[in-house]
Structure formats: C-alpha cells, structure tokens
C-alpha positions in Angstrom: -28.3 11.0 60.1 -27.1 11.3 56.6 -23.7 13.0 56.3 -23.0 14.6 52.9 -19.5 15.5 51.7 -18.7 19.1 50.8 -18.8 18.2 47.1 -22.2 16.5 47.4 -23.7 19.5 49.2 -22.2 21.8 46.6 -23.7 19.7 43.8 -27.1 19.7 45.5 -27.0 23.5 45.9 -26.1 24.0 42.2 -28.9 21.7 41.2 -31.4 23.6 43.2 -30.1 26.9 42.0 -30.3 25.7 38.4 -33.9 24.4 39.0 -35.1 27.8 40.4 -33.4 29.8 37.7 -35.0 27.7 35.0 -38.4 28.0 36.7 -38.0 31.8 37.1 -36.9 32.3 33.4 -39.8 30.1 32.2 -42.3 32.1 34.3 -40.9 35.4 32.9 -41.1 34.1 29.4 -44.2 36.3 28.9 -43.2 39.9 28.7 -43.3 41.6 32.0 -44.1 45.3 31.5 -43.6 46.5 35.1 -40.2 46.5 36.7 -41.8 46.0 40.1 -43.5 42.8 39.0 -40.1 41.4 37.7 -38.4 42.5 41.0 -41.2 40.8 43.1 -40.9 37.5 41.2 -37.1 37.6 41.4 -37.1 38.4 45.1 -39.5 35.6 45.8 -37.4 33.1 43.9 -34.2 34.3 45.8 -35.9 33.9 49.2 -36.9 30.4 48.3 -33.4 29.6 47.1 -31.9 31.1 50.3 -34.0 28.8 52.5 -33.1 25.7 50.5 -29.4 26.5 50.4 -29.3 27.3 54.1 -31.1 24.0 54.9 -28.7 22.0 52.7 -25.6 23.6 54.2 -26.8 23.4 57.8 -28.4 20.0 57.6 -31.5 18.9 59.4 -32.5 21.3 62.2 -33.7 19.4 65.3 -37.3 20.1 66.4 -36.3 20.8 70.0 -33.3 22.6 71.4 -32.2 19.5 73.4 -32.8 17.0 70.7 -29.4 17.3 69.1 -27.7 17.1 72.5 -29.4 13.8 73.4 -28.8 12.0 70.1 
C-alpha cells in the first residue's frame, strides 16, 4: 500500500483541481448563452472533482468490508 504524506496528497489535489478548472474553462470558451447550461457543466465538473479529491484523501477503498481488516 502506498502511503502519501500530507503535502503529497495536497499537491495531488491541487494538480487535479487545476486540471479540471482548465478543462472547464476551455470547454466554456465558446459563449454559453444559457445560465442553466453553464451551471450544468460547472456542477458536473465539481462532482467529478469531489470524487477524485475524496479518493485521494481517503486512499484506496477495499473491495470488501473485511479486506482491510485481514491485510
């Protein structure tokens, strides 16, 4: 199991955040005329970021509930 330090995890999170923001801003480069379309794209990006940041902070989640106990 790979154990990252607090600073390594923070750096990974910031890199992922930066990547998603860049991707979002590039995709909204074309004028969005509807506020709901912008909100939908923004919400989608944030959900993806939430999942990635949670995974980075929690580490690898075991497949079974007893897997972590036995390892």
